[in-house]
One Martini backbone bead per residue (centre of mass of N, CA, C, O) as a GRO file, in nm:
protein
   82
    1MET     BB    1  25.680  21.189  18.898
    2GLN     BB    2  25.481  21.460  18.843
    3TYR     BB    3  25.120  21.477  18.785
    4VAL     BB    4  24.866  21.630  18.588
    5ILE     BB    5  24.520  21.532  18.556
    6ALA     BB    6  24.292  21.614  18.294
    7TYR     BB    7  23.930  21.618  18.224
    8ASP     BB    8  23.684  21.589  17.939
    9ILE     BB    9  23.370  21.429  17.973
   10VAL     BB   10  23.060  21.389  17.848
   11HIS     BB   11  22.986  21.116  17.982
   12ASN     BB   12  22.913  20.991  18.284
   13ARG     BB   13  23.005  20.695  18.261
   14ARG     BB   14  23.293  20.753  18.158
   15ARG     BB   15  23.377  20.949  18.378
   16THR     BB   16  23.353  20.744  18.610
   17LYS     BB   17  23.559  20.539  18.503
   18VAL     BB   18  23.800  20.728  18.499
   19MET     BB   19  23.794  20.819  18.793
   20ASN     BB   20  23.823  20.533  18.919
   21ARG     BB   21  24.095  20.471  18.785
   22LEU     BB   22  24.262  20.723  18.889
   23LYS     BB   23  24.250  20.647  19.196
   24ASP     BB   24  24.491  20.430  19.155
   25PHE     BB   25  24.717  20.684  19.095
   26GLY     BB   26  24.573  20.920  19.276
   27LEU     BB   27  24.471  21.251  19.359
   28ARG     BB   28  24.181  21.414  19.410
   29VAL     BB   29  24.143  21.786  19.361
   30GLN     BB   30  23.912  21.768  19.152
   31PHE     BB   31  23.668  21.667  18.959
   32SER     BB   32  23.897  21.668  18.687
   33VAL     BB   33  24.154  21.628  18.897
   34PHE     BB   34  24.489  21.494  18.920
   35GLU     BB   35  24.746  21.374  19.138
   36CYS     BB   36  25.063  21.218  19.038
   37ASP     BB   37  25.299  20.962  19.133
   38LEU     BB   38  25.514  20.858  18.863
   39ASP     BB   39  25.643  20.623  18.690
   40ALA     BB   40  25.686  20.488  18.388
   41ALA     BB   41  25.512  20.233  18.441
   42ARG     BB   42  25.261  20.378  18.561
   43LEU     BB   43  25.204  20.559  18.320
   44LYS     BB   44  25.158  20.333  18.120
   45GLN     BB   45  24.924  20.201  18.276
   46LEU     BB   46  24.734  20.437  18.275
   47LYS     BB   47  24.702  20.456  17.968
   48GLU     BB   48  24.601  20.162  17.925
   49ASP     BB   49  24.343  20.205  18.114
   50VAL     BB   50  24.216  20.493  18.006
   51LEU     BB   51  24.215  20.544  17.694
   52PRO     BB   52  23.990  20.324  17.616
   53LEU     BB   53  23.751  20.501  17.760
   54LEU     BB   54  23.763  20.695  17.533
   55ASP     BB   55  23.625  20.948  17.320
   56ARG     BB   56  23.812  21.108  17.078
   57LYS     BB   57  23.572  21.298  16.964
   58THR     BB   58  23.475  21.421  17.278
   59ASP     BB   59  23.729  21.373  17.449
   60LYS     BB   60  23.960  21.468  17.724
   61LEU     BB   61  24.318  21.426  17.802
   62HIS     BB   62  24.552  21.550  18.040
   63ILE     BB   63  24.920  21.539  18.070
   64TYR     BB   64  25.113  21.688  18.327
   65ARG     BB   65  25.439  21.755  18.369
   66MET     BB   66  25.625  21.789  18.680
   67CYS     BB   67  25.852  21.920  18.840
   68GLU     BB   68  25.951  21.922  19.159
   69THR     BB   69  25.977  22.227  19.192
   70CYS     BB   70  25.703  22.307  19.079
   71PHE     BB   71  25.530  22.137  19.269
   72LEU     BB   72  25.645  22.261  19.543
   73HIS     BB   73  25.551  22.567  19.432
   74SER     BB   74  25.274  22.517  19.454
   75GLU     BB   75  24.928  22.633  19.489
   76SER     BB   76  24.656  22.613  19.730
   77PHE     BB   77  24.302  22.698  19.753
   78GLY     BB   78  24.094  22.574  19.957
   79VAL     BB   79  23.872  22.320  19.884
   80SER     BB   80  23.846  22.010  19.809
   81LYS     BB   81  23.654  21.803  19.550
   82SER     BB   82  23.665  21.472  19.648
   0.00000   0.00000   0.00000
């Protein structure tokens, strides 16, 4: 299943830790956005690895599940910021 993961993390150190961890799961397509192809076990592992890094009072992480048809019909323009 395809996922788009976006985050807004206040502190640089935590943001860097989350970004480095997400690189193990998918492709960075924007500064705070990753595209990941994950099965259920990998999604569970991602959550176990990343969620403890967040400060839930100030940070946000969104995981958007995309069906294959939606993902294949998505469009991107310009240069990736990875």
